[in-house]
C-alpha distance (Angstrom), angle and dihedral (degrees) to the residues before:
residue distance angle dihedral
M1 . . .
C2 3.81 . .
R3 3.81 90.6 .
A4 3.80 90.4 51.3
V5 3.81 91.0 52.3
V6 3.81 91.9 50.0
V7 3.82 91.7 48.7
A8 3.79 90.8 48.4
A9 3.79 90.5 49.8
C10 3.81 91.4 51.2
L11 3.80 91.1 49.8
L12 3.78 90.5 49.9
A13 3.80 89.6 50.4
A14 3.78 91.6 50.5
C15 3.79 91.9 49.7
K16 3.80 91.1 48.0
S17 3.80 94.1 49.8
N18 3.81 94.4 43.2
P19 3.81 109.9 36.7
S20 3.76 118.8 -161.7
K21 3.82 119.8 -111.6
L22 3.77 85.3 -115.9
D23 3.83 92.1 59.5
D24 3.78 116.5 103.1
V25 3.79 94.5 -137.7
G26 3.75 93.6 173.4
S27 3.77 98.4 56.6
A28 3.76 122.6 101.4
P29 3.79 120.5 -110.1
N30 3.78 116.3 -88.0
G31 3.78 108.3 -112.1
N32 3.79 90.4 -145.7
D33 3.80 93.2 55.3
P34 3.83 110.6 86.6
W35 3.79 90.3 -167.4
A36 3.79 94.0 55.2
Q37 3.79 92.7 66.0
T38 3.78 91.5 54.9
F39 3.79 92.8 61.2
A40 3.79 100.1 28.9
K41 3.78 95.8 67.3
H42 3.83 89.9 66.3
D43 3.81 97.0 49.1
G44 3.77 115.7 118.0
D45 3.81 96.5 20.2
A46 3.79 117.2 66.3
T47 3.79 90.9 -179.2
T48 3.80 96.1 57.8
A49 3.80 111.9 130.4
D50 3.77 108.1 -103.9
S51 3.82 129.5 -146.1
G52 3.75 101.3 -119.8
G53 3.80 99.5 -33.4
G54 3.78 92.1 116.4
G55 3.80 92.7 -124.6
L56 3.78 92.8 -55.2
G57 3.78 92.7 123.8
F58 3.80 100.8 -107.1
D59 3.81 138.1 87.5
L60 3.82 105.6 -106.8
Q61 3.78 93.0 174.0
G62 3.78 90.6 51.6
I63 3.78 91.4 48.7
L64 3.81 92.5 51.4
E65 3.80 91.3 47.0
K66 3.81 90.3 51.7
I67 3.80 90.6 48.6
K68 3.80 89.4 53.3
D69 3.80 92.5 45.9
S70 3.80 90.4 48.4
I71 3.80 91.2 52.3
D72 3.82 92.3 46.8
T73 3.81 95.1 46.9
P74 3.84 115.2 86.0
G75 3.78 115.8 -118.3
P76 3.83 122.3 -114.2
Y77 3.83 91.5 -91.8
E78 3.82 98.0 42.0
S79 3.79 130.8 93.8
P80 3.80 115.7 -91.1
K81 3.78 119.5 -104.9
K82 3.78 94.3 -140.3
S83 3.77 141.2 13.9
K84 3.80 118.6 -95.4
D85 3.82 91.8 -111.9
F86 3.83 95.2 49.2
D87 3.82 117.5 131.6
E88 3.79 116.7 173.6
E89 3.81 90.2 -148.3
K90 3.80 92.2 57.7
P91 3.84 131.2 65.4
H92 3.79 112.6 -79.0
W93 3.80 145.0 150.0
A94 3.79 124.2 -99.7
V95 3.81 122.3 -135.2
M96 3.80 120.5 -158.1
G97 3.81 136.0 171.4
V98 3.80 124.3 -136.9
A99 3.80 120.4 -172.2
G100 3.79 145.2 142.2
G101 3.76 127.7 10.7
I102 3.80 120.4 8.3
V103 3.80 105.4 -159.3
E104 3.78 140.6 175.9
R105 3.80 94.6 -122.2
E106 3.78 126.7 4.4
A107 3.79 107.7 -107.0
F108 3.80 118.5 -135.4
S109 3.77 126.1 -148.2
L110 3.79 116.6 -161.3
T111 3.78 88.2 -136.7
G112 3.79 104.2 31.3
G113 3.81 110.7 36.0
G114 3.79 123.1 -127.6
R115 3.76 132.1 -36.1
G116 3.77 135.8 -158.2
T117 3.80 135.9 26.4
E118 3.78 114.1 -92.9
L119 3.80 112.4 -119.0
R120 3.80 92.4 -143.2
N121 3.81 92.3 52.4
L122 3.80 91.9 50.0
A123 3.82 93.0 47.7
T124 3.80 91.4 46.8
R125 3.80 91.2 49.8
L126 3.81 91.5 52.8
R127 3.79 92.4 49.7
S128 3.80 91.2 46.0
L129 3.81 91.3 53.3
A130 3.80 89.0 49.4
K131 3.82 88.2 61.8
N132 3.82 94.8 45.7
D133 3.81 105.5 104.2
K134 3.82 91.5 -158.5
V135 3.82 93.2 58.3
Q136 3.81 111.2 85.0
G137 3.77 96.6 177.2
L138 3.79 145.3 -17.3
I139 3.80 131.5 -122.5
L140 3.80 115.3 -160.5
R141 3.79 119.7 -159.9
V142 3.79 100.0 -153.7
E143 3.78 120.8 -162.9
P144 3.83 122.9 -177.8
L145 3.79 109.6 -55.8
D146 3.79 129.9 -148.9
I147 3.79 97.8 -148.8
S148 3.80 135.3 140.1
L149 3.79 120.4 -121.1
P150 3.83 94.6 -112.6
D151 3.80 88.9 52.1
V152 3.82 89.1 49.0
V153 3.80 87.4 57.9
E154 3.82 92.5 51.2
L155 3.81 93.3 46.2
R156 3.80 90.3 48.6
D157 3.83 89.3 53.0
A158 3.80 89.8 57.3
M159 3.81 91.0 46.8
H160 3.81 90.4 52.0
D161 3.81 89.8 49.1
F162 3.80 88.1 55.8
R163 3.79 91.4 51.4
A164 3.81 91.0 45.6
S165 3.82 88.0 63.4
G166 3.80 87.7 69.3
K167 3.81 95.4 -103.7
K168 3.78 127.5 124.3
L169 3.79 121.6 -112.9
D170 3.80 114.6 -159.7
C171 3.81 124.3 -178.7
H172 3.80 133.7 -164.8
T173 3.79 130.0 -169.9
E174 3.78 140.2 170.4
D175 3.80 94.9 -150.5
A176 3.79 133.9 -0.2
S177 3.78 136.7 175.2
N178 3.80 136.4 -178.7
S179 3.83 108.5 -42.0
T180 3.82 94.4 21.9
Y181 3.78 90.0 52.1
L182 3.82 91.3 49.4
V183 3.81 87.4 57.4
L184 3.81 91.0 49.6
A185 3.79 90.2 50.1
A186 3.81 89.4 69.3
C187 3.83 90.5 66.5
D188 3.82 127.5 97.0
R189 3.80 91.4 -132.4
I190 3.82 130.4 19.3
G191 3.80 122.6 -158.1
L192 3.81 124.4 -168.5
A193 3.81 128.6 -164.3
P194 3.85 114.1 -109.5
L195 3.81 95.4 -106.8
G196 3.79 94.3 32.4
N197 3.78 127.7 119.6
I198 3.78 137.1 -143.2
A199 3.80 113.0 -150.9
V200 3.80 119.8 -169.5
P201 3.83 102.3 164.2
G202 3.80 92.8 150.2
P203 3.81 131.7 -113.7
S204 3.79 119.0 -44.4
A205 3.78 142.5 177.4
M206 3.80 131.5 -158.5
P207 3.81 115.5 -161.5
L208 3.81 111.1 -153.7
H209 3.80 117.7 -152.0
I210 3.80 121.5 -171.6
K211 3.81 100.5 178.0
P212 3.84 91.8 107.5
L213 3.80 88.5 54.8
L214 3.81 91.4 48.7
D215 3.81 89.0 49.4
K216 3.81 90.6 54.4
L217 3.78 88.8 51.5
A218 3.84 91.7 46.5
I219 3.80 89.7 -120.7
E220 3.78 116.9 142.3
A221 3.80 123.1 -152.0
D222 3.80 102.5 -148.0
F223 3.82 104.7 -164.0
I224 3.80 137.9 153.5
H225 3.81 126.2 -159.1
V226 3.79 126.4 -157.0
G227 3.79 106.9 -157.6
A228 3.80 126.7 46.9
Y229 3.81 91.5 -116.7
K230 3.80 96.7 40.2
G231 3.79 100.2 116.9
A232 3.80 103.7 156.3
A233 3.82 93.0 124.7
E234 3.82 96.6 37.4
P235 3.83 92.8 106.2
L236 3.81 87.0 61.2
T237 3.81 100.1 38.9
R238 3.83 105.0 35.0
D239 3.79 134.6 54.1
A240 3.82 90.9 -139.7
P241 3.83 139.3 7.2
S242 3.79 116.4 -70.6
K243 3.81 120.9 -118.3
E244 3.81 87.9 -105.6
M245 3.80 91.6 54.7
E246 3.80 91.3 47.1
E247 3.80 89.3 51.3
T248 3.81 90.8 50.9
L249 3.80 94.5 47.3
N250 3.80 92.7 46.7
A251 3.80 90.9 53.4
I252 3.82 90.5 50.4
L253 3.80 92.8 47.9
D254 3.82 91.4 47.7
Q255 3.81 90.9 55.1
R256 3.82 93.9 46.5
Y257 3.79 91.6 47.1
A258 3.82 89.8 52.3
T259 3.82 90.5 50.1
M260 3.79 91.9 49.9
V261 3.81 93.8 49.1
D262 3.80 91.6 47.0
I263 3.83 94.7 50.5
I264 3.81 96.0 46.9
S265 3.80 92.5 43.4
K266 3.80 94.6 52.0
E267 3.80 98.0 39.0
R268 3.80 99.0 43.4
K269 3.83 94.6 34.6
V270 3.79 93.9 -123.6
D271 3.81 121.3 137.3
A272 3.81 117.8 -107.7
A273 3.80 94.8 -111.3
A274 3.81 90.9 55.1
V275 3.82 90.8 48.4
K276 3.80 90.1 54.1
T277 3.80 88.3 53.0
L278 3.81 89.5 51.1
I279 3.79 90.2 51.2
D280 3.80 90.7 50.8
T281 3.82 89.0 51.3
A282 3.82 87.4 51.9
L283 3.82 104.7 179.3
F284 3.80 126.6 59.3
P285 3.82 124.3 -177.7
A286 3.80 114.0 -145.5
E287 3.81 101.9 -85.7
Q288 3.80 92.4 40.3
A289 3.80 89.8 50.5
K290 3.80 89.1 54.9
T291 3.80 92.3 47.7
A292 3.82 89.6 50.0
K293 3.83 89.0 52.3
L294 3.80 92.1 -119.0
V295 3.83 89.5 123.1
D296 3.79 134.1 20.2
E297 3.79 103.3 -144.8
V298 3.80 139.6 21.9
T299 3.77 106.5 -147.8
S300 3.79 143.8 120.1
W301 3.78 121.0 -86.1
E302 3.79 94.4 -109.5
E303 3.80 93.4 50.4
F304 3.79 91.5 46.4
R305 3.82 92.0 49.7
D306 3.79 94.1 47.2
S307 3.80 93.3 46.0
V308 3.81 90.9 81.2
K309 3.82 86.8 73.9
A310 3.79 92.7 -144.0
P311 3.81 139.0 101.9
W312 3.78 113.4 -83.4
T313 3.79 141.2 -174.6
K314 3.78 132.7 -163.4
L315 3.80 116.3 -117.5
E316 3.78 133.2 -170.5
I317 3.79 123.1 -131.1
E318 3.80 88.0 -119.6
P319 3.83 106.3 58.4
D320 3.81 114.4 -119.0
D321 3.80 104.0 -109.2
K322 3.82 106.0 -144.3
D323 3.82 92.6 172.2
Q324 3.81 104.0 109.4
L325 3.82 92.0 -165.1
A326 3.81 91.0 54.4
A327 3.80 90.0 48.5
M328 3.82 91.6 50.4
M329 3.81 90.9 49.0
K330 3.79 90.3 50.4
L331 3.80 90.0 52.5
A332 3.81 90.8 46.3
R333 3.81 90.4 53.3
F334 3.78 90.8 49.4
I335 3.81 94.0 54.3
G336 3.82 92.2 41.1
A337 3.80 98.4 -109.6
M338 3.82 89.1 122.2
P339 3.81 130.6 33.1
P340 3.83 118.5 -103.2
E341 3.78 116.4 -80.0
R342 3.80 111.7 -96.3
P343 3.82 133.6 163.4
L344 3.78 117.6 -95.7
G345 3.79 117.6 -121.5
D346 3.79 128.0 -1.7
H347 3.80 114.4 -8.1
V348 3.81 147.6 146.8
A349 3.81 122.8 -100.2
V350 3.81 125.5 -146.2
V351 3.80 115.7 -151.4
Y352 3.80 117.2 -166.9
A353 3.81 116.2 -150.3
L354 3.79 105.2 -172.4
G355 3.79 134.0 166.8
D356 3.78 133.4 1.8
I357 3.80 119.5 -10.7
V358 3.80 109.2 -121.7
D359 3.78 137.4 176.8
G360 3.79 123.6 -104.3
D361 3.79 129.4 3.1
G362 3.80 97.5 -35.0
D363 3.81 110.2 -171.2
G364 3.80 93.2 -27.5
V365 3.80 126.0 -122.2
I366 3.79 93.2 -32.3
G367 3.82 89.1 56.4
A368 3.81 92.9 48.1
R369 3.81 90.0 89.1
Q370 3.80 90.7 71.7
Q371 3.78 106.0 16.0
I372 3.81 137.0 50.2
A373 3.81 106.4 -141.0
S374 3.79 111.3 -175.7
H375 3.81 98.5 -139.6
T376 3.80 93.0 45.3
L377 3.82 96.6 47.0
V378 3.81 94.7 40.5
S379 3.81 89.9 54.3
A380 3.80 90.2 51.7
L381 3.83 92.8 47.8
R382 3.80 91.6 49.0
A383 3.80 91.2 50.4
L384 3.82 89.7 53.3
T385 3.79 90.5 45.7
F386 3.80 92.3 61.1
D387 3.81 96.4 37.8
D388 3.80 104.3 99.7
S389 3.81 92.4 -165.2
V390 3.82 89.6 64.8
K391 3.80 103.5 81.5
A392 3.81 99.0 176.7
V393 3.80 138.9 3.7
V394 3.80 129.8 -141.3
L395 3.80 111.0 -155.0
R396 3.81 108.0 -156.3
I397 3.82 109.2 -161.3
D398 3.79 130.5 -165.7
S399 3.78 104.9 160.2
G400 3.78 141.3 118.5
G401 3.80 90.3 -153.1
G402 3.77 131.7 -116.6
S403 3.79 133.0 -175.2
A404 3.82 113.1 40.6
Q405 3.81 91.3 -151.4
A406 3.80 92.8 50.9
S407 3.81 90.4 47.4
E408 3.80 90.8 53.6
L409 3.81 92.5 49.5
I410 3.80 91.6 50.6
W411 3.81 90.9 45.6
A412 3.81 89.2 54.8
A413 3.82 91.3 49.8
V414 3.82 90.1 51.1
E415 3.81 89.5 50.5
Q416 3.80 90.7 52.6
L417 3.80 90.1 47.9
K418 3.82 92.6 48.5
A419 3.80 90.1 53.4
K420 3.82 88.8 66.5
K421 3.82 104.7 31.2
P422 3.81 141.2 1.7
V423 3.81 117.6 -75.6
I424 3.80 114.5 -159.9
V425 3.79 118.5 -169.5
S426 3.80 120.2 -147.4
M427 3.80 112.3 -167.7
S428 3.78 117.2 -152.6
D429 3.81 122.9 -174.3
V430 3.81 97.3 -35.3
A431 3.79 133.7 13.7
A432 3.79 100.2 159.6
S433 3.79 137.1 143.0
G434 3.82 104.9 -15.7
G435 3.81 86.9 9.2
Y436 3.81 88.6 60.3
Y437 3.81 91.3 40.1
I438 3.82 91.7 63.1
A439 3.84 91.0 43.1
S440 3.78 99.1 47.4
G441 3.80 97.7 84.2
A442 3.81 97.0 50.6
T443 3.80 124.1 124.6
K444 3.81 88.8 -118.3
I445 3.81 135.1 -2.2
F446 3.82 125.7 -145.6
A447 3.80 122.5 -169.5
H448 3.79 137.9 168.0
E449 3.78 120.5 -114.0
D450 3.81 88.6 -110.3
T451 3.80 97.8 42.5
L452 3.81 112.9 123.3
T453 3.78 110.4 -132.6
G454 3.80 143.7 146.9
S455 3.83 113.0 51.3
I456 3.80 90.3 151.8
G457 3.77 98.7 -177.8
V458 3.79 144.6 95.0
V459 3.79 134.7 -116.5
G460 3.78 127.3 -170.5
G461 3.76 137.7 172.6
R462 3.75 148.1 92.1
I463 3.79 143.9 -127.1
A464 3.81 115.8 -88.2
P465 3.83 108.0 -155.9
A466 3.84 99.4 166.9
A467 3.83 94.4 111.6
A468 3.79 92.1 46.3
L469 3.80 91.2 50.7
A470 3.80 90.5 48.9
K471 3.82 89.2 56.1
L472 3.78 87.5 56.5
G473 3.79 91.4 49.9
V474 3.81 96.6 -100.3
N475 3.80 114.7 127.4
T476 3.80 120.7 -171.1
F477 3.82 126.2 -155.3
P478 3.83 112.3 -168.4
M479 3.80 112.9 -157.5
G480 3.79 132.6 179.0
R481 3.78 148.3 136.1
G482 3.76 117.5 -99.8
K483 3.79 126.4 49.4
H484 3.80 93.1 -91.8
A485 3.81 101.0 25.4
T486 3.80 92.6 129.5
I487 3.80 98.0 42.1
M488 3.82 91.5 115.7
S489 3.78 100.4 27.8
S490 3.81 102.5 47.0
L491 3.79 115.4 102.6
K492 3.80 91.9 -147.2
P493 3.83 125.7 89.2
W494 3.80 117.2 -87.9
N495 3.77 116.1 -94.9
D496 3.81 120.5 -128.3
E497 3.80 94.5 -90.8
E498 3.80 92.2 49.1
K499 3.79 90.5 48.3
Q500 3.80 89.5 54.3
I501 3.82 89.8 53.9
I502 3.80 92.1 49.4
R503 3.82 92.7 44.9
A504 3.80 91.9 50.8
N505 3.79 89.4 53.9
M506 3.81 91.8 47.8
E507 3.80 92.8 48.2
A508 3.81 89.3 53.6
V509 3.81 88.8 53.6
Y510 3.82 90.0 47.5
T511 3.81 91.6 50.9
T512 3.81 89.9 51.3
F513 3.82 91.3 47.5
V514 3.81 92.1 51.5
G515 3.80 89.9 46.2
R516 3.83 92.3 52.3
V517 3.80 90.5 51.0
A518 3.80 92.4 46.9
Q519 3.80 90.7 50.6
G520 3.78 93.4 48.0
R521 3.79 95.0 45.7
S522 3.82 94.5 42.8
K523 3.80 92.7 -118.7
T524 3.78 136.1 116.9
A525 3.78 123.3 -99.7
E526 3.80 88.2 -113.9
Q527 3.81 90.1 57.6
I528 3.81 91.6 50.0
Q529 3.83 96.0 47.7
P530 3.84 96.0 78.0
L531 3.82 89.1 49.4
A532 3.79 92.8 48.4
Q533 3.82 125.2 54.4
G534 3.80 89.0 115.9
R535 3.80 93.9 -70.8
V536 3.80 118.1 156.9
W537 3.81 115.6 -138.0
T538 3.78 132.4 -167.0
G539 3.79 115.1 -118.3
L540 3.79 91.3 -109.7
K541 3.80 92.7 53.4
A542 3.81 91.6 42.1
K543 3.80 89.5 57.6
S544 3.79 92.1 53.0
L545 3.82 88.4 49.8
G546 3.79 93.5 49.5
L547 3.80 96.3 -113.5
V548 3.82 91.4 118.3
D549 3.80 130.3 27.8
E550 3.80 107.8 -146.6
I551 3.79 141.2 15.3
G552 3.79 108.3 -124.7
G553 3.79 145.9 99.9
L554 3.77 136.3 -110.5
D555 3.81 93.5 -66.7
A556 3.80 91.4 55.9
A557 3.81 90.4 48.7
L558 3.82 90.8 49.5
D559 3.81 91.0 50.0
E560 3.81 89.7 53.2
A561 3.80 93.0 46.5
R562 3.81 92.3 50.1
K563 3.78 91.0 47.8
L564 3.80 93.2 51.6
A565 3.80 91.8 42.5
K566 3.82 92.9 45.3
V567 3.80 90.1 -129.3
E568 3.80 123.1 148.3
P569 3.84 116.2 -108.9
T570 3.80 90.5 -124.5
T571 3.81 93.0 59.4
A572 3.80 112.7 112.1
L573 3.80 120.1 -109.1
E574 3.77 128.2 -123.1
I575 3.81 109.4 -132.5
Y576 3.81 128.5 -154.6
P577 2.96 126.5 -134.8
P578 3.81 88.1 39.6
S579 3.77 127.5 -153.7
P580 3.82 107.0 -62.7
T581 3.79 119.8 -101.1
L582 3.79 131.0 -156.0
R583 3.80 87.7 -101.9
D584 3.83 90.6 55.1
V585 3.79 91.1 49.2
L586 3.80 93.1 50.0
A587 3.81 92.0 44.7
G588 3.80 91.4 47.3
W589 3.79 91.5 48.5
G590 3.78 89.8 62.4
Q591 3.80 90.5 51.3
V592 3.80 99.7 49.7
H593 3.79 106.4 119.9
A594 3.82 101.8 -173.4
P595 3.82 125.1 60.0
F596 3.79 119.0 -109.1
G597 3.81 92.0 -0.8
L598 3.82 92.7 -67.2
S599 3.80 122.8 127.5
A600 3.78 120.7 -144.1
S601 3.80 89.3 -114.4
A602 3.81 91.5 54.5
M603 3.79 91.6 52.1
A604 3.82 92.4 44.8
T605 3.82 92.8 53.2
E606 3.81 97.4 43.7
S607 3.81 92.6 103.7
I608 3.82 91.1 51.5
R609 3.81 89.9 50.8
A610 3.78 90.5 66.5
L611 3.81 88.5 60.5
D612 3.81 100.2 40.3
P613 3.82 124.9 -11.5
R614 3.80 92.0 -157.8
I615 3.80 93.0 56.3
A616 3.81 89.3 45.7
D617 3.80 91.4 53.1
A618 3.80 91.9 48.6
A619 3.80 91.6 47.7
A620 3.81 90.9 48.7
R621 3.79 89.7 52.0
L622 3.81 90.8 52.7
L623 3.80 91.8 48.3
D624 3.80 90.1 50.0
L625 3.81 87.9 51.0
V626 3.81 90.6 52.6
A627 3.80 91.5 48.1
S628 3.80 92.8 49.6
F629 3.82 92.1 57.1
Q630 3.78 90.9 57.1
T631 3.81 88.4 73.2
T632 3.84 102.6 18.0
H633 3.79 106.2 45.7
V634 3.82 97.7 177.4
Q635 3.79 119.7 49.1
T636 3.77 141.7 170.7
I637 3.79 95.9 -145.6
A638 3.81 136.9 140.5
I639 3.79 119.6 -150.0
L640 3.80 114.9 -169.9
P641 3.80 130.4 168.3
E642 3.78 117.1 -100.7
L643 3.78 111.9 -85.9
Q644 3.79 116.6 -138.9
C-alpha cells in the first residue's frame, strides 16, 4: 500500500512537471474541484516551498490528506455518516455497527489481512462511550454474530455498564438467532426489520463421525484413549457417539439452555416457563416477535435510527486516530524504528493463549493469535517472569489442547512464573485437556458458567492407510532393525504388542497430567481421578468440583490480578501477543507451512463447503486432527462438535 502511494505520488509529480499538450495550462482552477487547489497554489513559482513534496513542486501531504478524506467521505449513493445537525461539541447519539466474528485476538494471515472484531476492543469502546459526556446514547446496528456463549456474557457485561452510566442503548437487527439475540437482549430497545426474523431454537450440537467413510476407503484410524470419557478420536473410530460422549454433550446443552432461558427471562421480563415455550416455537417473523415481546418495534433501520430525535454520528469500533504523531509512532514501531509500546512502571500483563497447542515455534509471534506454540509462548512467559515491572499476569485461555509435550513445557513455564508473581487464569469458551493442563497450576482460575473445561485425559494414535494404498496398487514393505523399528513408520495398524507399548507411554503421560492438576489444585491424585477420565465439565460444574476457583470473565480476573499486584485499575495493560511488527511478518513468512494461506484440510473440504459450510468446517477440523497425529502421536486434546 505504501509503495503504491509513493508510485502514485511520483506519477503525479511527473504529470505536474511535464503537462500534456492536451492540458489547458492557462485556465484557472475549477472552484468545484478539490484537487485543483492542491496543485494551483504552486503555479508560477517552481521554487515554492512544498508541504512534503520533497521539492517536486506539489503538496504530497495535501494529496494524501485528500485521499484519506475521499475514502472516509460517503459517496453520493451511500448512507450518510452523520445527521445534518450533528456537532461533535454538542450532545448527540453515537451509531455503531457490530457484525461477524467476535474473537479474542484478531488473527492475521500473511496473505489475507486480519479477521474478526476483538471482544476486548468492543467492550472497551462501549465503556469509553459511557464516559463521553457528549454522547447521550448509542444505537447498535447488529448483524448476525459468530460469538461463543461465554463471550456473549462478557459483551453483555460491557453493554450493561454502558446502560448503568444513565445512557440509552438501542439495537436494531434484520435477523437474529440464539447468541446474536442474547446480545440484543442486553439493549433498552430492540428494533427488527419488517421482514426480519428472530430465531431462538435453543442450543444444539451435531457430532460428525467419518468412520464409515474411512471404512469405505479401507483406511483405519488406529487410536487409543486413556480416560473413559476421552472421546477426541471418536469421530474417526466410532460410527456414532459413545454413551459417555452423549452424557457429556447433554450436560453441556442443559447448562447452555439454562443460561439462555435465564437471560431472556430477566431481560425481556417474561417468566421462565413462557421463555421455554418461545424456545420450543423457535422461529418468529417480525410481527410475531413483537407480540411475543422478543422485540419492541418493527421498523426499518433508518426509521429506527431517526426515531431518537437527536443529532447522531457513525463511529467505528476502533476509534479514528487523528493524532498524526501517534500514527507516525505506530508506523515507527511496526518497522522497528521504535521499541514496542509497553506501560511505564509497575503493571499487569495479559497473555492470550488461543488455539491448538503445538510443538516448536509454530508460526511465531504473528501466529500466536490463533495458535499456542510451546517455544514461542514459553519464551514470552519467561520474559515476563524476569521483568520486575510486571507484577502479575493474566493468562487468557481459549484452547481445546493439543500436544502433551508442549502442554507440559508451558505448564512448567507457568510454574516458574507463579514462583515470582501471581498468575490468574481467565478461561474463555474452552480451556479443556491441554488447555486445562496449562491452567491448572495458576494462582487462581476464573471461568464462565458455560466455559468447557476439564477433559483430563490422553489420546494417541495415527491413520493406517496400508489397505487403502493396496487397493490403489501401492504395496508397502516396512523394514528395520530392532523388534519395533517400524512402530511409528509402518502404514499398517499396530499389533497387540505395539499397542501395549503405546498405551504404557500414554498412561505415563496421563499420570503426569493428573499429578500436575492435583499439585495445582492442592489435592491428591486419588481425589482428581474421579474428576479426570477425559470428562468435559461446564465452568459452573467445574467450580463445584474444585477445578476452578471463581465464576467470572476477563474483567474479574484483571481485578484479582491488580489487587494481588497492588496496581491501580487505571494502569495500562501489557498485551501478548503484541501488535505485529515488520520483523514478525518477515519471521512468520518463513514459517508458513501451507501455500496461499490455505491448509490441506481447507482445500480437501472445499467441495463439501458448497453443500454446507458447517459440515465442511467440522470435516476440516477432523482432517487437521488426523494430520496432527502424524507428527504428534500422543496428545491432550478435546474435540467436541460445534455448539450452536
